[in-house]
C-alpha positions in Angstrom: -101.9 274.1 162.5 -98.7 272.9 163.7 -95.5 274.5 162.6 -92.9 271.8 161.3 -89.6 273.3 160.6 -88.0 269.9 159.6 -89.6 268.5 156.5 -88.3 265.0 157.1 -90.1 264.7 160.4 -93.6 263.8 160.9 -96.0 266.8 161.4 -96.3 267.4 165.2 -93.5 265.1 166.2 -91.9 265.7 169.4 -88.3 267.1 169.7 -87.0 263.9 170.8 -88.2 262.1 167.8 -86.5 264.6 165.5 -83.3 263.8 167.5 -83.9 260.0 167.0 -84.4 260.6 163.2 -81.3 262.6 163.1 -79.1 260.1 164.9 -80.6 257.2 162.6 -79.7 259.3 159.5 -76.0 259.9 160.9 -75.8 256.4 161.7 -77.0 255.0 158.4 -74.7 257.5 156.5 -71.9 256.2 158.5 -72.5 252.7 157.6 -73.0 253.4 154.0 -69.9 255.5 153.9 -67.8 252.8 155.5 -69.3 249.9 153.3 -68.5 252.1 150.1 -65.0 252.9 151.4 -64.0 249.6 152.3 -65.2 248.1 149.0 -63.4 250.7 147.1 -60.2 250.1 149.0 -60.7 246.1 148.4 -61.5 246.6 144.8 -58.4 249.0 144.4 -56.2 246.2 146.0 -57.5 243.4 143.8 -57.0 245.6 140.6 -53.5 246.3 141.7 -52.9 242.5 142.2 -54.1 241.7 138.9 -52.1 244.5 137.2 -48.8 243.8 138.9 -49.4 239.9 139.3 -47.9 240.4 142.7 -49.4 240.5 146.1 -46.4 242.8 147.1 -45.1 240.0 149.3 -44.6 237.3 146.8 -45.0 236.7 143.2 -48.3 235.5 141.9 -47.9 232.9 139.2 -50.5 230.7 138.0 -49.5 228.1 140.3 -49.3 230.5 143.5 -52.7 232.5 142.7 -54.8 229.6 144.2 -52.8 229.7 147.4 -53.3 233.4 147.8 -57.2 232.6 147.7 -57.3 230.0 150.3 -55.8 229.8 153.8 -52.5 228.0 154.1 -49.5 227.9 156.6 -47.5 231.1 156.1 -44.0 232.0 156.7 -43.2 235.5 158.3 -43.4 238.3 155.8 -45.5 236.2 153.4 -48.4 238.7 154.0 -49.3 241.1 156.7 -51.0 239.6 159.8 -51.2 242.6 162.3 -52.6 246.1 162.0 -49.5 247.9 161.8 -48.1 245.5 159.2 -51.3 246.1 157.1 -51.0 250.0 157.6 -47.1 249.7 156.4 -47.8 247.5 153.5 -50.7 249.7 152.3 -48.7 253.1 152.7 -46.2 251.2 150.2 -49.1 250.1 147.9 -48.6 246.4 148.5 -51.8 245.1 146.8 -52.7 242.3 149.4 -52.1 244.9 152.2 -54.4 247.4 150.5 -57.0 244.5 150.4 -56.4 243.6 154.0 -56.8 247.4 154.8 -60.2 247.4 153.1 -61.2 244.4 155.2 -60.2 246.2 158.4 -62.2 249.2 157.4 -65.3 247.0 156.8 -64.9 245.3 160.3 -64.4 248.6 161.8 -67.7 250.2 160.3 -70.2 248.6 162.8 -67.8 249.2 165.7 -67.7 252.9 164.6 -71.4 252.7 164.6 -71.7 251.4 168.2 -69.3 254.3 169.2 -71.4 256.8 167.6 -74.4 255.4 169.1 -72.8 255.6 172.5 -72.1 259.4 172.0 -75.6 260.1 170.7 -77.2 258.4 173.7 -74.9 260.3 176.2 -75.6 263.7 174.5 -79.4 262.9 174.7 -79.0 262.0 178.5 -80.2 258.5 178.1 -78.0 256.9 180.8 -79.7 253.3 180.2 -78.9 253.0 176.5 -75.5 254.7 176.9 -74.6 252.0 179.5 -75.8 249.2 177.4 -74.1 250.7 174.3 -70.9 251.1 176.4 -71.0 247.5 177.5 -71.4 246.4 173.8 -68.5 248.5 172.7 -66.2 247.3 175.6 -67.1 243.6 174.8 -66.3 244.3 171.0 -62.9 245.8 171.9 -62.0 243.3 174.2 -63.0 240.6 171.8 -60.6 242.3 169.3 -57.8 242.6 171.8 -58.1 239.1 172.9 -58.1 237.7 169.3 -55.0 239.5 168.4 -53.4 238.4 171.7 -54.2 234.8 171.2 -54.1 234.6 167.4 
């Protein structure tokens, strides 16, 4: 009879399978936490905007609310467009910045998942997957940097 100390792993599973299951659990919990956190932050920002009838950047009258909900040309200071502006606005509890912070958290969640996978593959000594994951992470980060430089 095989002794199986981990009740979540199949009986007789090799240690590397247990590591894989553990890594998948950590990643799934990370993704779930990121989605729940970003959803809560976005909801808080929407509720703040409804209660205060303000984006924190301009008043939201019935005529303006439709403009907030669709893209339009903006003037400087109308709403945050850079990460530092979003963080500053969220710290000042400006509703639109809080919503944007939630969106940034949602975007960052899968990127963090790739970073955690990279660490896990490196710790397991799986060079091939670590290098592939590093390449994916670099592509993601470069695309964000290029987007912020060009946009």
